[in-house]
N, CA and C atoms as an extended XYZ file, in Angstrom:
396
Properties=species:S:1:pos:R:3:atomname:S:1:resname:S:1:resid:I:1 pbc="F F F"
N       -39.833       50.329      -12.536 N   UNK     1
C       -39.880       49.137      -13.310 CA  UNK     1
C       -38.647       48.287      -12.975 C   UNK     1
N       -38.904       47.010      -12.820 N   UNK     2
C       -37.837       46.086      -12.464 CA  UNK     2
C       -37.546       45.179      -13.650 C   UNK     2
N       -36.283       45.125      -13.983 N   UNK     3
C       -35.873       44.274      -15.102 CA  UNK     3
C       -35.218       43.027      -14.528 C   UNK     3
N       -35.679       41.911      -14.980 N   UNK     4
C       -35.079       40.672      -14.515 CA  UNK     4
C       -34.454       39.963      -15.702 C   UNK     4
N       -33.365       39.323      -15.438 N   UNK     5
C       -32.726       38.555      -16.505 CA  UNK     5
C       -32.155       37.269      -15.937 C   UNK     5
N       -32.051       36.351      -16.756 N   UNK     6
C       -31.517       35.064      -16.358 CA  UNK     6
C       -30.033       35.034      -16.722 C   UNK     6
N       -29.229       34.489      -15.821 N   UNK     7
C       -27.786       34.445      -16.042 CA  UNK     7
C       -27.322       32.991      -16.010 C   UNK     7
N       -26.569       32.618      -16.993 N   UNK     8
C       -25.963       31.294      -17.019 CA  UNK     8
C       -24.485       31.450      -16.660 C   UNK     8
N       -24.061       30.680      -15.671 N   UNK     9
C       -22.678       30.766      -15.198 CA  UNK     9
C       -21.899       29.538      -15.639 C   UNK     9
N       -20.650       29.770      -15.994 N   UNK    10
C       -19.764       28.618      -16.148 CA  UNK    10
C       -19.303       28.268      -14.737 C   UNK    10
N       -18.753       27.099      -14.542 N   UNK    11
C       -18.328       26.685      -13.207 CA  UNK    11
C       -17.294       27.659      -12.643 C   UNK    11
N       -16.401       28.168      -13.479 N   UNK    12
C       -15.367       29.095      -13.009 CA  UNK    12
C       -15.957       30.444      -12.609 C   UNK    12
N       -17.062       30.856      -13.242 N   UNK    13
C       -17.659       32.156      -12.960 CA  UNK    13
C       -18.692       32.107      -11.848 C   UNK    13
N       -19.183       30.939      -11.522 N   UNK    14
C       -20.271       30.798      -10.561 CA  UNK    14
C       -19.902       31.416       -9.214 C   UNK    14
N       -20.723       32.333       -8.719 N   UNK    15
C       -20.404       32.941       -7.423 CA  UNK    15
C       -20.565       31.919       -6.302 C   UNK    15
N       -19.689       31.992       -5.309 N   UNK    16
C       -19.760       31.069       -4.185 CA  UNK    16
C       -20.505       31.724       -3.029 C   UNK    16
N       -21.250       30.905       -2.322 N   UNK    17
C       -21.945       31.405       -1.136 CA  UNK    17
C       -20.910       31.676       -0.050 C   UNK    17
N       -21.225       32.531        0.922 N   UNK    18
C       -20.277       32.788        2.014 CA  UNK    18
C       -19.866       31.516        2.745 C   UNK    18
N       -20.792       30.559        2.896 N   UNK    19
C       -20.462       29.316        3.593 CA  UNK    19
C       -19.400       28.530        2.833 C   UNK    19
N       -19.556       28.405        1.515 N   UNK    20
C       -18.578       27.680        0.706 CA  UNK    20
C       -17.240       28.404        0.717 C   UNK    20
N       -17.261       29.738        0.625 N   UNK    21
C       -16.023       30.511        0.667 CA  UNK    21
C       -15.312       30.299        2.006 C   UNK    21
N       -16.074       30.286        3.108 N   UNK    22
C       -15.487       30.113        4.428 CA  UNK    22
C       -14.876       28.721        4.579 C   UNK    22
N       -15.577       27.678        4.111 N   UNK    23
C       -15.037       26.323        4.189 CA  UNK    23
C       -13.748       26.202        3.386 C   UNK    23
N       -13.728       26.772        2.199 N   UNK    24
C       -12.527       26.719        1.371 CA  UNK    24
C       -11.389       27.480        2.036 C   UNK    24
N       -11.693       28.615        2.649 N   UNK    25
C       -10.671       29.418        3.323 CA  UNK    25
C       -10.089       28.664        4.518 C   UNK    25
N       -10.937       28.010        5.318 N   UNK    26
C       -10.454       27.262        6.475 CA  UNK    26
C        -9.529       26.130        6.046 C   UNK    26
N        -9.885       25.422        4.977 N   UNK    27
C        -9.049       24.327        4.498 CA  UNK    27
C        -7.743       24.862        3.930 C   UNK    27
N        -7.801       25.975        3.228 N   UNK    28
C        -6.603       26.553        2.623 CA  UNK    28
C        -5.619       27.017        3.691 C   UNK    28
N        -6.125       27.475        4.828 N   UNK    29
C        -5.253       27.912        5.911 CA  UNK    29
C        -4.387       26.754        6.369 C   UNK    29
N        -4.962       25.590        6.479 N   UNK    30
C        -4.211       24.415        6.914 CA  UNK    30
C        -3.247       23.942        5.828 C   UNK    30
N        -3.510       24.282        4.582 N   UNK    31
C        -2.624       23.922        3.489 CA  UNK    31
C        -2.809       22.522        2.944 C   UNK    31
N        -3.740       21.763        3.507 N   UNK    32
C        -3.968       20.410        2.994 CA  UNK    32
C        -5.390       19.967        3.323 C   UNK    32
N        -5.802       18.940        2.632 N   UNK    33
C        -7.110       18.352        2.858 CA  UNK    33
C        -7.203       17.852        4.299 C   UNK    33
N        -8.327       18.121        4.979 N   UNK    34
C        -8.481       17.747        6.380 CA  UNK    34
C        -9.535       16.666        6.612 C   UNK    34
N       -10.291       16.304        5.581 N   UNK    35
C       -11.384       15.353        5.755 CA  UNK    35
C       -11.505       14.520        4.480 C   UNK    35
N       -11.684       13.214        4.646 N   UNK    36
C       -11.812       12.327        3.486 CA  UNK    36
C       -12.972       11.353        3.683 C   UNK    36
N       -13.473       10.843        2.553 N   UNK    37
C       -14.368        9.689        2.569 CA  UNK    37
C       -13.560        8.546        1.965 C   UNK    37
N       -13.709        7.345        2.521 N   UNK    38
C       -12.867        6.232        2.098 CA  UNK    38
C       -13.675        4.952        1.975 C   UNK    38
N       -13.059        3.961        1.291 N   UNK    39
C       -13.563        2.592        1.223 CA  UNK    39
C       -12.422        1.694        1.695 C   UNK    39
N       -12.722        0.816        2.636 N   UNK    40
C       -11.700       -0.067        3.194 CA  UNK    40
C       -11.334       -1.156        2.189 C   UNK    40
N       -10.027       -1.309        1.949 N   UNK    41
C        -9.550       -2.374        1.058 CA  UNK    41
C        -8.853       -3.482        1.845 C   UNK    41
N        -8.509       -3.215        3.089 N   UNK    42
C        -7.891       -4.227        3.946 CA  UNK    42
C        -7.705       -3.668        5.339 C   UNK    42
N        -7.841       -4.522        6.338 N   UNK    43
C        -7.716       -4.069        7.724 CA  UNK    43
C        -6.625       -4.853        8.441 C   UNK    43
N        -5.963       -4.190        9.369 N   UNK    44
C        -4.957       -4.819       10.215 CA  UNK    44
C        -5.670       -5.755       11.189 C   UNK    44
N        -5.114       -6.931       11.438 N   UNK    45
C        -5.799       -7.885       12.317 CA  UNK    45
C        -5.917       -7.386       13.756 C   UNK    45
N        -5.099       -6.410       14.138 N   UNK    46
C        -5.187       -5.851       15.498 CA  UNK    46
C        -6.393       -4.926       15.636 C   UNK    46
N        -6.960       -4.487       14.505 N   UNK    47
C        -8.084       -3.554       14.552 CA  UNK    47
C        -7.654       -2.118       14.753 C   UNK    47
N        -6.351       -1.862       14.691 N   UNK    48
C        -5.837       -0.516       14.933 CA  UNK    48
C        -5.963        0.395       13.719 C   UNK    48
N        -5.774       -0.155       12.520 N   UNK    49
C        -5.874        0.672       11.315 CA  UNK    49
C        -6.369       -0.160       10.142 C   UNK    49
N        -6.769        0.562        9.093 N   UNK    50
C        -7.202       -0.079        7.851 CA  UNK    50
C        -6.576        0.655        6.674 C   UNK    50
N        -6.281       -0.081        5.630 N   UNK    51
C        -5.812        0.521        4.383 CA  UNK    51
C        -7.048        0.850        3.565 C   UNK    51
N        -7.113        2.094        3.082 N   UNK    52
C        -8.347        2.569        2.457 CA  UNK    52
C        -8.092        3.326        1.161 C   UNK    52
N        -8.996        3.126        0.198 N   UNK    53
C        -9.017        3.947       -1.014 CA  UNK    53
C        -9.714        5.255       -0.682 C   UNK    53
N        -9.142        6.367       -1.107 N   UNK    54
C        -9.758        7.676       -0.910 CA  UNK    54
C       -10.734        7.911       -2.055 C   UNK    54
N       -12.016        8.176       -1.727 N   UNK    55
C       -13.036        8.366       -2.766 CA  UNK    55
C       -13.603        9.780       -2.800 C   UNK    55
N       -13.329       10.595       -1.772 N   UNK    56
C       -13.778       11.995       -1.766 CA  UNK    56
C       -12.878       12.790       -0.829 C   UNK    56
N       -12.655       14.067       -1.187 N   UNK    57
C       -11.806       14.955       -0.393 CA  UNK    57
C       -12.538       16.273       -0.139 C   UNK    57
N       -11.951       17.111        0.718 N   UNK    58
C       -12.520       18.434        0.984 CA  UNK    58
C       -12.690       19.221       -0.305 C   UNK    58
N       -13.689       20.106       -0.305 N   UNK    59
C       -13.956       20.975       -1.445 CA  UNK    59
C       -12.701       21.802       -1.762 C   UNK    59
N       -12.345       21.851       -3.027 N   UNK    60
C       -11.218       22.667       -3.459 CA  UNK    60
C        -9.884       21.948       -3.453 C   UNK    60
N        -9.875       20.675       -3.057 N   UNK    61
C        -8.624       19.921       -3.009 CA  UNK    61
C        -8.670       18.763       -3.992 C   UNK    61
N        -7.511       18.176       -4.232 N   UNK    62
C        -7.397       17.023       -5.106 CA  UNK    62
C        -6.862       15.853       -4.296 C   UNK    62
N        -6.906       14.690       -4.873 N   UNK    63
C        -6.430       13.499       -4.183 CA  UNK    63
C        -4.961       13.643       -3.789 C   UNK    63
N        -4.182       14.326       -4.602 N   UNK    64
C        -2.756       14.497       -4.306 CA  UNK    64
C        -2.518       15.391       -3.092 C   UNK    64
N        -3.532       16.126       -2.623 N   UNK    65
C        -3.411       16.987       -1.441 CA  UNK    65
C        -3.653       16.232       -0.138 C   UNK    65
N        -3.941       14.946       -0.225 N   UNK    66
C        -4.253       14.138        0.952 CA  UNK    66
C        -2.962       13.706        1.638 C   UNK    66
N        -2.851       13.982        2.936 N   UNK    67
C        -1.672       13.626        3.717 CA  UNK    67
C        -1.468       12.111        3.719 C   UNK    67
N        -0.261       11.664        3.399 N   UNK    68
C         0.089       10.254        3.494 CA  UNK    68
C        -0.427        9.374        2.379 C   UNK    68
N        -0.997        9.951        1.345 N   UNK    69
C        -1.540        9.119        0.261 CA  UNK    69
C        -0.391        8.506       -0.537 C   UNK    69
N        -0.566        7.260       -0.956 N   UNK    70
C         0.484        6.608       -1.737 CA  UNK    70
C         0.143        6.650       -3.223 C   UNK    70
N         0.995        6.072       -4.039 N   UNK    71
C         0.809        6.126       -5.489 CA  UNK    71
C        -0.436        5.370       -5.947 C   UNK    71
N        -0.958        4.477       -5.108 N   UNK    72
C        -2.168        3.731       -5.450 CA  UNK    72
C        -3.443        4.445       -5.010 C   UNK    72
N        -3.300        5.613       -4.388 N   UNK    73
C        -4.478        6.359       -3.922 CA  UNK    73
C        -5.019        5.850       -2.603 C   UNK    73
N        -4.171        5.176       -1.810 N   UNK    74
C        -4.631        4.660       -0.523 CA  UNK    74
C        -3.929        5.365        0.641 C   UNK    74
N        -4.594        5.349        1.785 N   UNK    75
C        -4.040        5.879        3.036 CA  UNK    75
C        -4.322        4.875        4.146 C   UNK    75
N        -3.587        5.012        5.232 N   UNK    76
C        -3.891        4.236        6.433 CA  UNK    76
C        -4.792        5.092        7.311 C   UNK    76
N        -5.931        4.538        7.685 N   UNK    77
C        -6.878        5.217        8.567 CA  UNK    77
C        -6.844        4.485        9.900 C   UNK    77
N        -6.680        5.253       10.984 N   UNK    78
C        -6.541        4.666       12.319 CA  UNK    78
C        -7.845        4.740       13.101 C   UNK    78
N        -7.992        3.819       14.019 N   UNK    79
C        -9.144        3.767       14.922 CA  UNK    79
C        -8.612        3.784       16.360 C   UNK    79
N        -8.232        4.960       16.874 N   UNK    80
C        -7.634        5.015       18.201 CA  UNK    80
C        -8.605        4.660       19.323 C   UNK    80
N        -9.888        4.752       19.064 N   UNK    81
C       -10.879        4.426       20.099 CA  UNK    81
C       -11.201        2.941       20.134 C   UNK    81
N       -10.897        2.225       19.050 N   UNK    82
C       -11.194        0.803       18.987 CA  UNK    82
C       -12.669        0.500       18.812 C   UNK    82
N       -13.439        1.470       18.331 N   UNK    83
C       -14.889        1.309       18.214 CA  UNK    83
C       -15.374        1.042       16.785 C   UNK    83
N       -14.523        1.221       15.790 N   UNK    84
C       -14.962        1.085       14.400 CA  UNK    84
C       -14.373       -0.143       13.712 C   UNK    84
N       -13.089       -0.393       13.901 N   UNK    85
C       -12.416       -1.481       13.196 CA  UNK    85
C       -12.298       -2.734       14.060 C   UNK    85
N       -13.224       -2.915       14.977 N   UNK    86
C       -13.191       -4.055       15.902 CA  UNK    86
C       -14.017       -5.229       15.377 C   UNK    86
N       -13.897       -5.497       14.091 N   UNK    87
C       -14.597       -6.597       13.432 CA  UNK    87
C       -13.595       -7.361       12.587 C   UNK    87
N       -13.940       -8.562       12.149 N   UNK    88
C       -13.034       -9.308       11.262 CA  UNK    88
C       -12.798       -8.546        9.954 C   UNK    88
N       -11.616       -8.734        9.390 N   UNK    89
C       -11.235       -8.059        8.155 CA  UNK    89
C       -12.270       -8.267        7.048 C   UNK    89
N       -12.795       -9.470        6.940 N   UNK    90
C       -13.762       -9.781        5.879 CA  UNK    90
C       -15.014       -8.906        5.971 C   UNK    90
N       -15.449       -8.574        7.185 N   UNK    91
C       -16.655       -7.751        7.311 CA  UNK    91
C       -16.356       -6.257        7.175 C   UNK    91
N       -15.089       -5.858        7.275 N   UNK    92
C       -14.720       -4.446        7.107 CA  UNK    92
C       -14.451       -4.088        5.650 C   UNK    92
N       -13.896       -5.028        4.906 N   UNK    93
C       -13.512       -4.767        3.523 CA  UNK    93
C       -14.722       -4.359        2.688 C   UNK    93
N       -14.566       -3.241        1.955 N   UNK    94
C       -15.631       -2.737        1.087 CA  UNK    94
C       -16.546       -1.723        1.741 C   UNK    94
N       -16.407       -1.522        3.041 N   UNK    95
C       -17.278       -0.559        3.720 CA  UNK    95
C       -16.739        0.856        3.597 C   UNK    95
N       -17.649        1.807        3.550 N   UNK    96
C       -17.311        3.212        3.377 CA  UNK    96
C       -17.356        3.929        4.722 C   UNK    96
N       -16.499        4.928        4.861 N   UNK    97
C       -16.483        5.721        6.084 CA  UNK    97
C       -15.874        7.081        5.840 C   UNK    97
N       -15.720        7.841        6.914 N   UNK    98
C       -15.121        9.168        6.853 CA  UNK    98
C       -14.038        9.272        7.903 C   UNK    98
N       -13.001       10.044        7.581 N   UNK    99
C       -11.880       10.232        8.508 CA  UNK    99
C       -11.435       11.682        8.469 C   UNK    99
N       -10.869       12.106        9.566 N   UNK   100
C       -10.370       13.470        9.710 CA  UNK   100
C        -8.893       13.393       10.076 C   UNK   100
N        -8.107       14.314        9.524 N   UNK   101
C        -6.689       14.380        9.844 CA  UNK   101
C        -6.541       14.988       11.234 C   UNK   101
N        -5.901       14.252       12.125 N   UNK   102
C        -5.753       14.699       13.516 CA  UNK   102
C        -4.306       14.610       13.949 C   UNK   102
N        -3.990       15.399       14.956 N   UNK   103
C        -2.666       15.411       15.566 CA  UNK   103
C        -2.797       14.885       16.979 C   UNK   103
N        -2.362       13.642       17.255 N   UNK   104
C        -2.462       13.121       18.621 CA  UNK   104
C        -1.634       13.967       19.578 C   UNK   104
N        -2.159       14.176       20.782 N   UNK   105
C        -1.461       14.985       21.775 CA  UNK   105
C        -0.794       14.147       22.846 C   UNK   105
N        -1.098       12.879       22.891 N   UNK   106
C        -0.512       12.021       23.906 CA  UNK   106
C        -0.386       10.606       23.406 C   UNK   106
N        -0.034        9.723       24.301 N   UNK   107
C         0.187        8.336       23.913 CA  UNK   107
C        -0.933        7.420       24.383 C   UNK   107
N        -2.047        7.971       24.790 N   UNK   108
C        -3.162        7.164       25.271 CA  UNK   108
C        -3.629        6.212       24.182 C   UNK   108
N        -3.479        4.927       24.427 N   UNK   109
C        -3.981        3.917       23.499 CA  UNK   109
C        -3.169        3.747       22.236 C   UNK   109
N        -1.969        4.319       22.185 N   UNK   110
C        -1.185        4.191       20.960 CA  UNK   110
C         0.270        3.902       21.301 C   UNK   110
N         0.943        3.258       20.381 N   UNK   111
C         2.366        2.999       20.530 CA  UNK   111
C         3.108        4.317       20.327 C   UNK   111
N         3.821        4.818       21.333 N   UNK   112
C         4.457        6.128       21.215 CA  UNK   112
C         5.494        6.208       20.104 C   UNK   112
N         6.107        5.096       19.742 N   UNK   113
C         7.108        5.123       18.680 CA  UNK   113
C         6.447        5.368       17.329 C   UNK   113
N         5.312        4.724       17.095 N   UNK   114
C         4.662        4.817       15.794 CA  UNK   114
C         3.719        6.004       15.640 C   UNK   114
N         3.058        6.414       16.713 N   UNK   115
C         1.953        7.335       16.542 CA  UNK   115
C         2.054        8.651       17.307 C   UNK   115
N         2.960        8.772       18.241 N   UNK   116
C         3.008        9.981       19.046 CA  UNK   116
C         3.450       11.177       18.208 C   UNK   116
N         2.665       12.221       18.249 N   UNK   117
C         2.981       13.500       17.616 CA  UNK   117
C         3.126       13.408       16.095 C   UNK   117
N         2.467       12.443       15.472 N   UNK   118
C         2.484       12.313       14.019 CA  UNK   118
C         1.046       12.449       13.529 C   UNK   118
N         0.772       13.331       12.559 N   UNK   119
C        -0.599       13.442       12.052 CA  UNK   119
C        -1.074       12.093       11.514 C   UNK   119
N        -2.344       11.807       11.730 N   UNK   120
C        -2.895       10.553       11.225 CA  UNK   120
C        -4.367       10.739       10.888 C   UNK   120
N        -4.840        9.926        9.947 N   UNK   121
C        -6.257        9.914        9.605 CA  UNK   121
C        -6.980        9.088       10.651 C   UNK   121
N        -7.973        9.696       11.306 N   UNK   122
C        -8.751        8.988       12.321 CA  UNK   122
C       -10.193        8.852       11.854 C   UNK   122
N       -10.681        7.612       11.862 N   UNK   123
C       -12.055        7.335       11.462 CA  UNK   123
C       -13.019        7.973       12.469 C   UNK   123
N       -14.092        8.600       11.958 N   UNK   124
C       -15.140        9.103       12.846 CA  UNK   124
C       -16.519        8.638       12.406 C   UNK   124
N       -16.566        7.926       11.282 N   UNK   125
C       -17.843        7.423       10.800 CA  UNK   125
C       -17.563        6.194        9.920 C   UNK   125
N       -18.384        5.158       10.120 N   UNK   126
C       -18.245        3.949        9.305 CA  UNK   126
C       -19.637        3.397        9.041 C   UNK   126
N       -19.920        3.139        7.769 N   UNK   127
C       -21.229        2.582        7.408 CA  UNK   127
C       -21.406        1.211        8.022 C   UNK   127
N       -22.642        0.899        8.333 N   UNK   128
C       -22.959       -0.409        8.925 CA  UNK   128
C       -22.767       -1.515        7.899 C   UNK   128
N       -22.543       -2.696        8.401 N   UNK   129
C       -22.413       -3.863        7.543 CA  UNK   129
C       -23.767       -4.143        6.899 C   UNK   129
N       -23.754       -4.317        5.576 N   UNK   130
C       -24.993       -4.617        4.859 CA  UNK   130
C       -25.455       -6.025        5.195 C   UNK   130
N       -26.686       -6.144        5.614 N   UNK   131
C       -27.262       -7.446        5.940 CA  UNK   131
C       -28.299       -7.765        4.868 C   UNK   131
N       -28.071       -8.842        4.141 N   UNK   132
C       -28.995       -9.194        3.044 CA  UNK   132
C       -29.875      -10.354        3.438 C   UNK   132
């Protein structure tokens, strides 16, 4: 005879799947949030970076765990490839995207004084401009 019962979990008691445990472990090893979702609040006219509000972080982290975040909850997100922020500031403002914390290994396409060997948020996804 098999007895079945229903279990209600509080959020603290809820068992985590191996995938969620592994993702949390990988992020914890690095000691800081490695991936963010953002909304652009202003872009540099050169198209090199944008100032962004952080709206989501890696599982298990808080906004305060985000590298380079300021007291207003914003970070500078860079576009080293020149493929995402190559539009006028007006069309970038308000758009959502994703960025990953990266460590540049060389000076290709970047000013070595400002960006060489310094961790930076690099955009890897940007929502398309809404056309109404």
